[in-house]
FISEVO-758366 format. One record per residue: chain; residue number from 0; x, y, z of N, C-alpha, C in turn; residue in one letter. Coordinates in steps of 0.2 Angstrom, whole numbers, plus 2048, in hexadecimal, padded with zeros to 3 digits. Layout:
FISEVO-758366
{A,NUM,{X,Y,Z},{X,Y,Z},{X,Y,Z},A}
...
end
This chain:
FISEVO-758366
{A,0,{1AF,A31,522},{1AF,A33,52A},{1B4,A37,52C},M}
{A,1,{1B3,A3C,52F},{1B8,A42,532},{1BA,A3F,538},K}
{A,2,{1C1,A3E,539},{1C3,A3B,53F},{1C5,A41,544},I}
{A,3,{1C1,A40,54A},{1C2,A45,54F},{1C7,A42,554},N}
{A,4,{1CD,A44,554},{1D2,A41,559},{1CF,A41,560},V}
{A,5,{1CD,A47,562},{1CB,A47,56A},{1C5,A43,56C},D}
{A,6,{1C1,A41,567},{1BB,A3D,568},{1BC,A35,568},S}
{A,7,{1C3,A33,566},{1C4,A2C,565},{1C6,A29,56C},I}
{A,8,{1C2,A25,56F},{1C4,A22,575},{1C1,A1A,575},T}
{A,9,{1C5,A16,578},{1C2,A0F,579},{1C4,A0C,57F},K}
{A,10,{1BF,A0C,584},{1C0,A0A,58B},{1C4,A0E,58E},R}
{A,11,{1C5,A0E,595},{1C7,A13,599},{1CF,A14,598},N}
{A,12,{1D2,A0E,597},{1D9,A0F,596},{1DC,A11,58F},H}
{A,13,{1D7,A12,58B},{1D9,A14,584},{1D9,A1C,583},F}
{A,14,{1DE,A1F,582},{1DD,A27,581},{1E3,A29,57D},T}
{A,15,{1E1,A29,576},{1E6,A2C,572},{1E8,A33,573},P}
{A,16,{1EE,A35,571},{1F1,A3C,573},{1F1,A3F,56C},T}
{A,17,{1F0,A46,56D},{1F0,A4A,567},{1F7,A4C,565},R}
{A,18,{1FC,A4B,56A},{203,A4D,568},{206,A49,563},G}
{A,19,{204,A42,563},{207,A3D,55E},{205,A40,557},E}
{A,20,{1FF,A43,556},{1FE,A46,54F},{202,A4C,54D},L}
{A,21,{206,A4F,551},{208,A55,550},{210,A54,54F},Q}
{A,22,{212,A4E,54E},{21A,A4C,54E},{21C,A4D,546},R}
{A,23,{218,A4D,542},{21A,A4E,53B},{214,A51,536},S}
{A,24,{217,A55,532},{212,A59,52D},{20E,A53,529},E}
{A,25,{212,A4D,528},{20F,A48,523},{209,A45,527},S}
{A,26,{208,A45,52D},{202,A43,530},{1FC,A46,52E},L}
{A,27,{1FC,A4C,52C},{1F7,A50,529},{1F4,A4C,523},K}
{A,28,{1F9,A4A,51F},{1F7,A46,519},{1F4,A3F,51B},D}
{A,29,{1F6,A3C,520},{1F4,A36,523},{1ED,A37,525},I}
{A,30,{1EB,A3C,529},{1E5,A3E,52C},{1E0,A3F,526},M}
{A,31,{1E2,A42,520},{1DD,A44,51B},{1DC,A3D,517},R}
{A,32,{1E1,A39,517},{1E0,A33,513},{1DC,A2E,517},A}
{A,33,{1DB,A2F,51D},{1D7,A2A,521},{1D0,A2C,522},L}
{A,34,{1CE,A33,521},{1C8,A35,521},{1C2,A31,51E},E}
{A,35,{1C3,A2E,518},{1BE,A2B,514},{1C0,A23,514},K}
{A,36,{1C7,A22,515},{1C9,A1B,514},{1CD,A19,51A},A}
{A,37,{1CA,A17,51F},{1CE,A15,525},{1D2,A0F,523},P}
{A,38,{1D9,A10,526},{1DE,A0B,525},{1DF,A07,52B},F}
{A,39,{1DE,A01,52C},{1E0,9FD,532},{1E0,9F5,530},S}
{A,40,{1E5,9F1,532},{1E4,9EA,531},{1DE,9E7,535},P}
{A,41,{1DB,9EB,539},{1D5,9E9,53C},{1CE,9EC,53B},Y}
{A,42,{1CE,9EF,534},{1C8,9F3,532},{1C2,9EE,532},A}
{A,43,{1C3,9E8,532},{1BD,9E3,532},{1BA,9E3,53A},H}
{A,44,{1BD,9E6,53E},{1BA,9E7,545},{1B7,9EE,546},Y}
{A,45,{1B6,9F2,541},{1B4,9F8,542},{1AC,9F8,545},A}
{A,46,{1A9,9F3,544},{1A2,9F3,547},{1A3,9F2,54F},R}
{A,47,{1A7,9ED,551},{1A7,9EB,558},{1AC,9EF,55C},S}
{A,48,{1B1,9F2,559},{1B6,9F7,55C},{1B4,9FE,55B},L}
{A,49,{1B1,A00,556},{1AF,A06,555},{1B3,A09,54F},G}
{A,50,{1B0,A0C,54A},{1B3,A0F,544},{1B9,A14,546},Q}
{A,51,{1B7,A18,54B},{1BC,A1E,54C},{1C3,A1A,54F},A}
{A,52,{1C1,A15,554},{1C7,A11,557},{1CB,A0E,552},T}
{A,53,{1C8,A0B,54D},{1CC,A07,548},{1D0,A0C,543},V}
{A,54,{1CD,A12,542},{1D0,A17,53E},{1D6,A1A,541},A}
{A,55,{1D5,A1B,548},{1DB,A1E,54C},{1E1,A18,54C},W}
{A,56,{1DF,A12,54D},{1E4,A0D,54D},{1E8,A0D,546},H}
{A,57,{1E5,A0E,541},{1E8,A0F,53A},{1EC,A15,53A},G}
{A,58,{1EA,A1B,53C},{1EE,A21,53D},{1F4,A20,541},T}
{A,59,{1F4,A1C,546},{1FA,A1B,54B},{1FF,A17,547},S}
{A,60,{1FC,A12,543},{201,A0E,53F},{204,A12,53A},I}
{A,61,{201,A16,536},{204,A1A,532},{209,A1F,535},L}
{A,62,{207,A22,53B},{20B,A27,53E},{212,A23,540},A}
{A,63,{212,A1D,542},{218,A19,544},{21C,A18,53E},A}
{A,64,{219,A16,538},{21C,A16,532},{220,A1C,530},M}
{A,65,{21C,A22,531},{21F,A28,52F},{226,A2A,533},N}
{A,66,{226,A27,53A},{22C,A28,53E},{231,A23,53C},R}
{A,67,{230,A1E,539},{234,A19,538},{239,A1A,532},D}
{A,68,{23F,A1B,534},{244,A1C,52E},{244,A18,528},E}
{A,69,{242,A12,529},{242,A0D,524},{23B,A0D,520},G}
{A,70,{236,A11,521},{230,A11,51E},{230,A18,51A},T}
{A,71,{22E,A17,514},{22C,A1D,50F},{225,A1F,50F},R}
{A,72,{223,A25,511},{21C,A28,50F},{21D,A2C,509},L}
{A,73,{218,A2A,504},{217,A2D,4FE},{210,A30,4FE},V}
{A,74,{20F,A36,4FB},{208,A3A,4FB},{208,A3D,4F4},T}
{A,75,{202,A3E,4F2},{200,A42,4EC},{1F9,A44,4ED},T}
{A,76,{1F7,A48,4E8},{1F0,A4B,4E9},{1EE,A4D,4E2},S}
{A,77,{1E7,A4C,4E1},{1E4,A4E,4DB},{1DD,A52,4DD},V}
{A,78,{1DD,A58,4DB},{1D8,A5C,4DE},{1D7,A5D,4E5},G}
{A,79,{1D2,A5B,4E8},{1D1,A5B,4F0},{1D3,A54,4F3},T}
{A,80,{1D4,A4F,4EE},{1D6,A49,4F1},{1DD,A48,4F2},N}
{A,81,{1DF,A45,4F8},{1E6,A43,4FA},{1E7,A3B,4FA},N}
{A,82,{1EC,A3A,4F8},{1EE,A32,4F8},{1F5,A31,4FC},A}
{A,83,{1F5,A2C,4FF},{1FB,A2A,503},{1FD,A23,503},L}
{A,84,{204,A21,502},{206,A1B,502},{20C,A1A,507},A}
{A,85,{20D,A14,50A},{213,A13,50F},{216,A0D,50C},A}
{A,86,{21C,A0C,50B},{220,A06,509},{227,A06,50D},W}
{A,87,{229,A00,50E},{22F,9FE,511},{233,9F8,50D},T}
{A,88,{23A,9F8,50E},{23E,9F3,50B},{23C,9EC,50E},R}
{A,89,{23B,9E7,50B},{23A,9E0,50E},{240,9DC,50D},A}
{A,90,{244,9DC,512},{24B,9D9,512},{24B,9D2,512},E}
{A,91,{246,9CF,516},{246,9C8,515},{244,9C5,50F},W}
{A,92,{23F,9C8,50B},{23E,9C6,505},{243,9C7,500},E}
{A,93,{247,9CD,501},{24C,9CE,4FC},{252,9C9,4FD},T}
{A,94,{253,9C7,503},{258,9C2,504},{256,9BB,500},G}
{A,95,{250,9B9,500},{24E,9B3,4FD},{24D,9B4,4F6},H}
{A,96,{24B,9B9,4F3},{249,9BA,4EC},{24F,9BC,4E8},L}
{A,97,{254,9BF,4EC},{25A,9C2,4E8},{259,9C8,4E4},G}
{A,98,{254,9CC,4E6},{252,9D2,4E2},{24F,9D7,4E8},I}
{A,99,{251,9DD,4E7},{24F,9E2,4EC},{247,9E2,4EC},K}
{A,100,{244,9E1,4F2},{23D,9E0,4F3},{23A,9E6,4F8},T}
{A,101,{234,9E8,4F7},{231,9EC,4FB},{22A,9EA,4FD},A}
{A,102,{227,9EC,502},{220,9EB,504},{21C,9F2,504},R}
{A,103,{217,9F2,501},{213,9F8,501},{20E,9F7,507},L}
{A,104,{20E,9FB,50C},{20A,9FA,512},{204,9FE,512},D}
{A,105,{203,A03,50E},{1FE,A07,50E},{1FD,A0A,508},A}
{A,106,{1F7,A0B,505},{1F5,A0E,4FF},{1EE,A11,4FF},F}
{A,107,{1ED,A17,501},{1E7,A1A,503},{1E6,A20,4FF},Q}
{A,108,{1DF,A22,4FF},{1DD,A28,4FC},{1D7,A2B,4FF},C}
{A,109,{1D6,A31,500},{1D0,A35,504},{1CA,A33,500},T}
{A,110,{1CA,A31,4FA},{1C4,A2E,4F6},{1C6,A28,4F4},D}
{A,111,{1C4,A23,4F7},{1C6,A1C,4F5},{1C5,A19,4EE},P}
{A,112,{1C0,A1E,4EA},{1BE,A1C,4E4},{1C2,A20,4DF},E}
{A,113,{1C6,A24,4E0},{1CA,A29,4DC},{1D0,A25,4D9},D}
{A,114,{1CE,A21,4D4},{1D4,A1D,4D0},{1D9,A22,4CD},I}
{A,115,{1D7,A28,4CB},{1DC,A2C,4C8},{1E2,A2E,4CD},G}
{A,116,{1DF,A30,4D3},{1E4,A32,4D8},{1E8,A2C,4DB},C}
{A,117,{1E5,A27,4DB},{1E9,A21,4DD},{1EE,A1E,4D8},L}
{A,118,{1EC,A1F,4D2},{1F0,A1D,4CD},{1F6,A22,4CC},S}
{A,119,{1F5,A28,4CE},{1FB,A2D,4CE},{1FF,A2B,4D4},L}
{A,120,{1FD,A29,4D9},{201,A27,4DF},{205,A20,4DD},L}
{A,121,{201,A1C,4D9},{205,A15,4D7},{20B,A17,4D3},A}
{A,122,{20A,A1C,4CE},{20F,A1D,4C9},{215,A21,4CD},Q}
{A,123,{213,A25,4D2},{219,A28,4D6},{21D,A23,4DA},K}
{A,124,{219,A1E,4DD},{21C,A19,4E0},{221,A14,4DC},L}
{A,125,{21E,A12,4D6},{222,A0F,4D1},{228,A13,4CF},R}
{A,126,{228,A19,4CE},{22E,A1D,4CC},{233,A1D,4D2},N}
{A,127,{231,A1D,4D8},{235,A1D,4DE},{239,A16,4DF},E}
{A,128,{235,A11,4DE},{238,A0A,4DE},{23D,A09,4D9},W}
{A,129,{23C,A0B,4D3},{241,A0B,4CD},{246,A0E,4CF},Q}
{A,130,{246,A15,4D2},{24C,A18,4D3},{250,A15,4D8},S}
{A,131,{24D,A11,4DD},{251,A0E,4E2},{253,A07,4E1},K}
{A,132,{252,A04,4DA},{254,9FE,4D8},{250,9F8,4DB},G}
{A,133,{24A,9FA,4DD},{245,9F4,4E0},{241,9F1,4DB},I}
{A,134,{242,9EA,4DA},{23F,9E7,4D5},{239,9E3,4D6},G}
{A,135,{237,9E2,4DC},{231,9DE,4DF},{22E,9E1,4E4},Y}
{A,136,{227,9E2,4E4},{224,9E6,4E9},{21D,9E2,4EA},V}
{A,137,{21B,9E1,4F0},{215,9DD,4F2},{211,9E1,4F7},F}
{A,138,{20A,9E0,4F7},{206,9E3,4FB},{1FF,9DF,4FC},T}
{A,139,{1FB,9E1,501},{1F5,9DE,502},{1F0,9E3,504},R}
{A,140,{1EA,9E3,4FF},{1E5,9E8,500},{1DF,9E5,502},L}
{A,141,{1DA,9E9,505},{1D3,9E6,506},{1D0,9E5,4FF},N}
{A,142,{1CD,9DF,4FE},{1CB,9DE,4F7},{1C5,9E3,4F5},T}
{A,143,{1C2,9E6,4F9},{1BD,9EB,4F8},{1C0,9F1,4F5},A}
{A,144,{1C6,9F2,4F6},{1CA,9F8,4F3},{1CB,9F8,4EC},D}
{A,145,{1C6,9F7,4E8},{1C6,9F6,4E1},{1CB,9FB,4DD},I}
{A,146,{1C9,A01,4DF},{1CD,A07,4DC},{1D5,A06,4DD},A}
{A,147,{1D6,A05,4E3},{1DD,A04,4E5},{1E1,9FE,4E1},S}
{A,148,{1DD,9F8,4E1},{1DF,9F3,4DD},{1E0,9F4,4D6},I}
{A,149,{1DB,9F7,4D3},{1DC,9F9,4CC},{1E2,9FE,4CA},L}
{A,150,{1E3,A03,4CF},{1E8,A08,4CE},{1EF,A04,4CE},A}
{A,151,{1F0,A00,4D2},{1F6,9FC,4D2},{1F7,9F8,4CD},L}
{A,152,{1F2,9F5,4CA},{1F2,9F0,4C5},{1F4,9F5,4BE},E}
{A,153,{1F1,9FB,4BE},{1F3,9FF,4B8},{1FB,A00,4B8},Q}
{A,154,{1FE,9FF,4BD},{205,A01,4BE},{20A,9FA,4BF},H}
{A,155,{207,9F5,4BD},{20B,9EE,4BC},{20A,9E9,4C2},G}
{A,156,{206,9EB,4C7},{204,9E6,4CC},{200,9E1,4C9},F}
{A,157,{201,9DB,4CC},{1FC,9D5,4CA},{1FA,9D2,4D0},V}
{A,158,{1F4,9CF,4D0},{1F1,9CC,4D6},{1F4,9C5,4D6},V}
{A,159,{1F6,9C3,4DC},{1F9,9BD,4DE},{1F4,9B8,4E2},I}
{A,160,{1F1,9BB,4E7},{1EC,9B7,4EA},{1E6,9BB,4EE},D}
{A,161,{1E1,9B8,4F0},{1DC,9BB,4F4},{1DC,9B7,4FB},N}
{A,162,{1DC,9BB,500},{1DC,9B8,507},{1D6,9B9,50A},L}
{A,163,{1D3,9B4,50D},{1CD,9B4,512},{1CF,9B4,519},L}
{A,164,{1CD,9B9,51D},{1CE,9BA,524},{1C8,9B8,528},T}
{A,165,{1CA,9B3,52D},{1C4,9B1,532},{1C6,9B4,539},F}
{A,166,{1C1,9B5,53C},{1C2,9B8,543},{1BF,9B4,548},S}
{A,167,{1C1,9B4,54E},{1BF,9B0,554},{1BF,9B4,55A},H}
{A,168,{1B9,9B6,55E},{1B9,9B9,564},{1BB,9B4,569},A}
{A,169,{1C0,9B5,56D},{1C2,9B0,572},{1BD,9AF,578},T}
{A,170,{1B8,9B4,578},{1B3,9B2,57E},{1AD,9AE,57C},D}
{A,171,{1AE,9AC,575},{1A8,9A8,572},{1AB,9A1,572},R}
{A,172,{1AA,99D,576},{1AC,996,577},{1A8,991,573},R}
{A,173,{1AB,98D,570},{1A8,987,56C},{1A7,981,570},R}
{A,174,{1A4,97C,56E},{1A4,976,571},{1AA,973,570},D}
{A,175,{1AD,971,576},{1B3,96E,576},{1B3,966,574},E}
{A,176,{1B8,964,570},{1B9,95D,56E},{1C0,95C,56C},Y}
{A,177,{1C2,956,56C},{1C9,955,56B},{1CA,94F,566},S}
{A,178,{1D0,94E,564},{1D2,948,55F},{1D6,944,564},I}
{A,179,{1D4,93D,564},{1D8,939,568},{1DF,938,566},S}
{A,180,{1E4,937,56A},{1EB,935,569},{1EE,93B,565},D}
{A,181,{1EC,941,566},{1F0,947,563},{1F2,94B,569},V}
{A,182,{1F8,94C,569},{1FC,950,56F},{1FD,957,56B},E}
{A,183,{1FC,95C,56F},{1FE,963,56D},{202,966,573},M}
{A,184,{207,969,571},{20C,96D,576},{210,972,572},S}
{A,185,{213,977,576},{217,97C,573},{21D,979,56F},P}
{A,186,{21F,97D,56A},{225,97B,565},{22B,97C,569},A}
{A,187,{230,977,568},{237,978,56B},{23C,979,565},T}
{A,188,{242,97B,566},{247,97B,561},{248,974,55E},I}
{A,189,{248,96F,562},{249,968,55F},{244,966,55A},D}
{A,190,{23E,96A,55A},{239,968,555},{23A,96B,54E},D}
{A,191,{23F,970,54D},{240,973,547},{241,96F,541},L}
{A,192,{245,96A,541},{246,966,53B},{23F,963,538},P}
{A,193,{23B,961,53D},{234,95E,53A},{230,964,538},E}
{A,194,{230,96A,53C},{22C,96F,53A},{22E,972,534},L}
{A,195,{234,973,532},{237,975,52C},{234,970,526},R}
{A,196,{235,96A,527},{233,965,522},{22B,966,521},R}
{A,197,{227,966,526},{220,968,525},{21E,96E,521},I}
{A,198,{222,973,523},{220,97A,520},{222,979,518},A}
{A,199,{228,976,517},{22A,975,510},{225,972,50B},K}
{A,200,{222,96D,50F},{21D,968,50B},{216,96A,50B},E}
{A,201,{214,96F,50F},{20D,970,511},{20A,976,50D},S}
{A,202,{20E,97C,50C},{20B,982,509},{20B,982,502},F}
{A,203,{205,983,4FE},{204,983,4F7},{200,989,4F4},R}
{A,204,{1FC,98C,4F8},{1F8,991,4F6},{1FA,998,4F8},F}
{A,205,{1FF,999,4FB},{201,99F,4FE},{204,9A4,4F8},D}
{A,206,{206,9AB,4F9},{208,9B0,4F4},{20F,9AE,4F1},R}
{A,207,{213,9AA,4F5},{219,9A8,4F2},{218,9A2,4ED},F}
{A,208,{214,99D,4EF},{213,998,4EA},{20F,99A,4E4},H}
{A,209,{20A,99F,4E5},{206,9A1,4DF},{209,9A6,4DB},N}
{A,210,{210,9A9,4DC},{213,9AD,4D8},{217,9A9,4D3},D}
{A,211,{216,9AA,4CD},{21A,9A6,4C7},{221,9A8,4C8},P}
{A,212,{223,9AE,4CA},{22A,9B0,4CA},{22E,9AD,4D0},L}
{A,213,{22B,9AA,4D5},{22E,9A7,4DA},{22E,99F,4D9},I}
{A,214,{234,99C,4D9},{234,995,4D8},{231,991,4DE},T}
{A,215,{22F,98B,4DD},{22C,987,4E3},{231,986,4E8},K}
{A,216,{237,984,4E6},{23C,983,4EB},{23D,989,4F0},S}
{A,217,{23D,98F,4ED},{23E,995,4F1},{239,996,4F6},T}
{A,218,{233,995,4F3},{22D,996,4F7},{22C,991,4FC},A}
{A,219,{22E,98B,4FC},{22F,986,501},{234,988,506},D}
{A,220,{23A,98A,504},{23F,98C,508},{23D,992,50D},T}
{A,221,{239,996,50A},{237,99C,50E},{232,99B,513},M}
{A,222,{22E,996,512},{229,993,517},{22D,990,51D},H}
{A,223,{232,98C,51B},{236,988,51F},{23A,98D,524},A}
{A,224,{23D,992,521},{240,997,525},{23B,99B,52A},E}
{A,225,{235,99C,527},{230,9A0,52B},{22E,99D,531},W}
{A,226,{22D,996,531},{22B,993,537},{231,992,53B},I}
{A,227,{237,992,539},{23D,992,53D},{23E,998,541},E}
{A,228,{23D,99E,53D},{23D,9A4,541},{238,9A5,546},N}
{A,229,{232,9A2,545},{22D,9A3,54A},{22E,99F,550},Q}
{A,230,{232,99A,54F},{233,995,555},{239,998,559},V}
{A,231,{23F,999,555},{245,99A,558},{247,9A2,559},S}
{A,232,{244,9A6,555},{245,9AD,556},{240,9B1,559},N}
{A,233,{23B,9AE,55C},{236,9B2,55F},{231,9B5,55B},G}
{A,234,{231,9B4,555},{22C,9B7,550},{225,9B6,552},L}
{A,235,{224,9B0,554},{21D,9AE,557},{21D,9AE,55F},A}
{A,236,{217,9AF,562},{217,9AF,569},{215,9A8,56C},D}
{A,237,{213,9A4,567},{211,99D,56A},{210,999,564},H}
{A,238,{213,993,564},{213,98E,55E},{210,988,561},V}
{A,239,{20B,986,55F},{207,97F,560},{20A,97A,55C},I}
{A,240,{20C,974,55E},{20E,96F,55A},{209,968,55C},V}
{A,241,{207,965,556},{203,95F,557},{208,959,557},A}
{A,242,{208,955,55B},{20D,94F,55B},{20A,948,55B},R}
{A,243,{20E,944,559},{20D,93C,559},{213,939,55C},D}
{A,244,{212,937,562},{217,934,566},{21D,939,567},N}
{A,245,{21B,93F,568},{220,944,568},{223,947,562},G}
{A,246,{222,944,55C},{224,947,555},{21F,94C,553},R}
{A,247,{221,952,551},{21C,957,54E},{21A,954,547},P}
{A,248,{213,956,546},{210,954,540},{20C,95A,53E},F}
{A,249,{20C,960,542},{208,965,540},{20A,96B,544},G}
{A,250,{209,972,542},{20A,977,546},{206,97D,545},F}
{A,251,{205,981,54A},{201,988,549},{205,98D,54D},L}
{A,252,{206,993,54A},{209,998,54D},{205,99E,54F},T}
{A,253,{206,9A1,555},{202,9A6,558},{206,9AD,559},C}
{A,254,{202,9B3,557},{206,9B9,559},{200,9BE,55C},K}
{A,255,{203,9C1,561},{1FF,9C6,565},{201,9CD,562},I}
{A,256,{1FC,9D1,560},{1FE,9D8,55E},{1FD,9DD,564},D}
{A,257,{202,9DE,568},{202,9E1,56E},{202,9E9,56D},R}
{A,258,{204,9EB,567},{204,9F2,565},{1FD,9F4,564},H}
{A,259,{1F9,9F0,562},{1F2,9F2,560},{1EE,9F3,567},A}
{A,260,{1F0,9F1,56C},{1EC,9F1,573},{1EB,9F9,574},E}
{A,261,{1F0,9FD,574},{1F0,A04,576},{1EB,A08,572},K}
{A,262,{1EA,A06,56C},{1E6,A0A,567},{1DF,A07,566},R}
{A,263,{1DE,A00,567},{1D8,9FD,566},{1D4,9FC,56D},L}
{A,264,{1D8,9FC,572},{1D6,9FA,578},{1D5,9F3,57A},G}
{A,265,{1D7,9EE,575},{1D7,9E7,576},{1DD,9E4,573},V}
{A,266,{1DE,9DE,576},{1E4,9DA,573},{1E1,9D6,56C},L}
{A,267,{1E5,9D6,567},{1E3,9D2,561},{1E8,9CD,560},M}
{A,268,{1E6,9C7,55E},{1EA,9C2,55C},{1EA,9BF,555},G}
{A,269,{1EF,9BC,552},{1EF,9BA,54B},{1F2,9B3,54B},T}
{A,270,{1EF,9AE,548},{1F2,9A8,546},{1F6,9A9,53F},I}
{A,271,{1FC,9A8,53F},{200,9A9,539},{201,9A3,535},W}
{A,272,{203,99E,537},{205,998,533},{201,992,536},L}
{A,273,{1FE,98E,532},{1FB,988,534},{1FD,982,52F},V}
{A,274,{200,97C,531},{202,977,52C},{201,970,52F},A}
{A,275,{1FF,96B,52B},{1FE,964,52E},{202,960,529},V}
{A,276,{205,95B,52B},{209,956,527},{203,953,523},D}
{A,277,{206,951,51D},{201,94E,518},{1FD,948,51A},Q}
{A,278,{201,943,51E},{1FE,93D,520},{1F8,93E,526},H}
{A,279,{1F8,944,529},{1F3,945,52E},{1EE,94A,52C},A}
{A,280,{1ED,94D,526},{1E9,951,524},{1E2,94E,523},R}
{A,281,{1DC,952,524},{1D5,950,524},{1D3,94D,52A},G}
{A,282,{1D7,94D,52F},{1D5,94A,536},{1D2,94F,53B},N}
{A,283,{1D2,956,539},{1D0,95B,53D},{1D6,95E,542},G}
{A,284,{1DC,95C,540},{1E2,95E,545},{1E3,966,544},V}
{A,285,{1E2,968,53F},{1E3,970,53D},{1DE,973,541},A}
{A,286,{1D8,971,541},{1D2,973,545},{1D3,973,54C},R}
{A,287,{1D6,96E,54F},{1D7,96E,555},{1DD,972,558},E}
{A,288,{1E2,973,554},{1E7,978,555},{1E4,97F,555},M}
{A,289,{1E0,980,551},{1DD,987,550},{1D9,989,557},S}
{A,290,{1D5,983,559},{1D1,984,55F},{1D6,985,565},A}
{A,291,{1DB,981,565},{1E0,982,56A},{1E3,989,56B},A}
{A,292,{1E4,98B,565},{1E7,992,564},{1E3,997,567},A}
{A,293,{1DC,997,566},{1D8,99C,568},{1D7,99B,570},V}
{A,294,{1D8,995,572},{1D8,994,57A},{1DE,997,57D},A}
{A,295,{1E4,996,57A},{1EB,99A,57C},{1EA,9A1,57C},W}
{A,296,{1E7,9A4,576},{1E6,9AB,576},{1E2,9AE,57B},F}
{A,297,{1DD,9AA,57D},{1D8,9AC,582},{1DC,9AD,589},R}
{A,298,{1E1,9A8,58A},{1E5,9A8,591},{1E9,9AE,591},T}
{A,299,{1EB,9B1,58B},{1EF,9B7,58B},{1EB,9BE,58B},Q}
{A,300,{1E5,9BD,58B},{1E1,9C3,58B},{1DF,9C6,585},G}
{A,301,{1E0,9C2,57F},{1DF,9C4,579},{1D7,9C3,578},V}
{A,302,{1D4,9C8,575},{1CC,9C8,574},{1CA,9C6,56D},E}
{A,303,{1CE,9C7,568},{1CD,9C6,561},{1D2,9C2,55D},H}
{A,304,{1D1,9BD,55A},{1D6,9B9,556},{1D4,9B9,54F},V}
{A,305,{1DA,9BA,54B},{1D9,9BA,543},{1DD,9B5,540},D}
{A,306,{1DA,9B1,53B},{1DF,9AD,537},{1DC,9AE,530},V}
{A,307,{1E1,9AD,52B},{1DF,9AE,524},{1E2,9A8,520},S}
{A,308,{1DF,9A7,51A},{1E1,9A2,516},{1DE,9A4,50F},T}
{A,309,{1E2,9A2,50A},{1E1,9A3,503},{1D9,9A1,501},Q}
{A,310,{1D6,9A5,4FD},{1CF,9A3,4FB},{1CF,99D,4F8},S}
{A,311,{1D3,99A,4F4},{1D4,994,4F1},{1D5,98E,4F6},I}
{A,312,{1D7,98F,4FC},{1D8,98A,501},{1D2,988,505},N}
{A,313,{1CD,985,502},{1C7,983,504},{1C8,97F,50B},I}
{A,314,{1CC,97A,50B},{1CD,976,511},{1CF,97A,517},P}
{A,315,{1D3,97F,516},{1D5,983,51C},{1CF,987,51E},A}
{A,316,{1CC,98A,519},{1C6,98E,51B},{1C1,98A,51F},A}
{A,317,{1C0,984,51D},{1BB,97F,521},{1BE,97E,528},R}
{A,318,{1C5,97D,528},{1C8,97C,52E},{1C6,982,534},T}
{A,319,{1C7,988,531},{1C6,98E,536},{1BF,98E,538},Y}
{A,320,{1BB,98D,533},{1B3,98E,535},{1B1,988,53A},L}
{A,321,{1B4,982,539},{1B3,97D,53E},{1B6,97E,545},G}
{A,322,{1BB,983,545},{1BE,984,54B},{1BA,98A,54F},A}
{A,323,{1B5,98C,54C},{1B1,992,54F},{1B2,999,54C},G}
{A,324,{1B7,999,547},{1B8,9A0,544},{1B3,9A2,540},F}
{A,325,{1B2,9A8,53E},{1AD,9AB,53A},{1B0,9B0,534},E}
{A,326,{1AE,9AF,52E},{1B1,9B3,529},{1B0,9BA,52A},Y}
{A,327,{1B6,9BE,529},{1B6,9C6,52B},{1B7,9CA,525},A}
{A,328,{1BC,9C8,521},{1BE,9CD,51B},{1C2,9C9,516},C}
{A,329,{1C3,9CC,511},{1C7,9C9,50B},{1CC,9CF,509},C}
{A,330,{1D3,9CD,507},{1D7,9D1,505},{1DB,9CE,4FF},S}
{A,331,{1DE,9D3,4FB},{1E2,9D0,4F4},{1E8,9D3,4F5},T}
{A,332,{1ED,9CD,4F3},{1F4,9CE,4F3},{1F6,9D0,4EC},T}
{A,333,{1FA,9D5,4EB},{1FD,9D7,4E4},{204,9D7,4E4},L}
{A,334,{208,9D6,4DF},{20F,9D8,4DF},{210,9DB,4D8},R}
{A,335,{216,9DF,4D8},{219,9E2,4D3},{220,9E0,4D1},L}
{A,336,{221,9DE,4CB},{228,9DC,4C9},{22B,9E1,4C4},H}
{A,337,{230,9E5,4C6},{233,9EA,4C3},{23A,9E8,4C0},L}
{A,338,{23B,9E1,4BF},{241,9DF,4BC},{23F,9D9,4B7},D}
{A,339,{244,9D8,4B3},{242,9D2,4AE},{248,9CD,4AE},Y}
{A,340,{246,9C7,4AE},{24B,9C1,4AF},{248,9BB,4B1},G}
{A,341,{24D,9B6,4B4},{24A,9B0,4B6},{246,9B0,4BC},E}
{A,342,{243,9AA,4BE},{240,9AA,4C4},{244,9AB,4CA},K}
{A,343,{241,9AE,4CF},{246,9B0,4D5},{247,9A9,4D9},Y}
{A,344,{24D,9A8,4DB},{24F,9A2,4DE},{253,9A4,4E4},H}
{A,345,{254,9AA,4E6},{258,9AC,4EC},{260,9AA,4EB},G}
end
């Protein structure tokens, strides 16, 4: 698909400007890389939002990366095909793993099936990471991008997990029902000890626990800190807590993507973390918190809500389907280890 910047519009208030595309010569590579392989975290909304709009959103993300001093853009070409990657240092993971870590944010080619061009890009990236002393790299790609996944595997990446993403349009209401004696209210700082405990004990299928290089204790601690950051540091926009006589026994975190509104013409929301204490599982609490999250997003003007879970986490998938979500897409998490030694323990 050839992207025509002048023709991309979404609703009256959405008008992208050509000037943003002229800020760097690197954006020419971005545009070429997007012509046949649109890049966007909301690519699964191409049918409802429009292919051109979703592609423009991806272009704006890469353009922002290009202007960010902390992000590296790497390009290469084979014949008429161009490939582009964007990566950044992952300081939070570095602090916990005790090894320099990077996140590969984009890995694109004008021909998504040109594994030779993609492999050349992967080798170029690997050489750059080695020169900078980076020992651990992670990324997440659409599972349908087979050539990209194979190219990364050729250069040492291994698959850690597959993620199922479910979507819910907030204007599509379900039949309301509730669970007796379950109170739900926003999280407070006083809740943090219990929320950290629940987080440490609840997550088992994520990319940290699935990686044999990361010890279980480190993975548990990372989730405990993650929920604390979402409550105390404003990382989440809203945290729902399920309570029993005021004591937390479950939580769910919500994030609004306000940066996407300008490019997509709609507000998008994401449910990040969901956990329920062991003694309360199987009673529909996570389903009810998910439904409550959709209701909260609706009050904020959000039109679409996404939530993801590992493909092996069947109970979670059933929870989201039961809360009115629909399957949207699948992605694959890969990581590269460029060092040799003991398991990472922070």
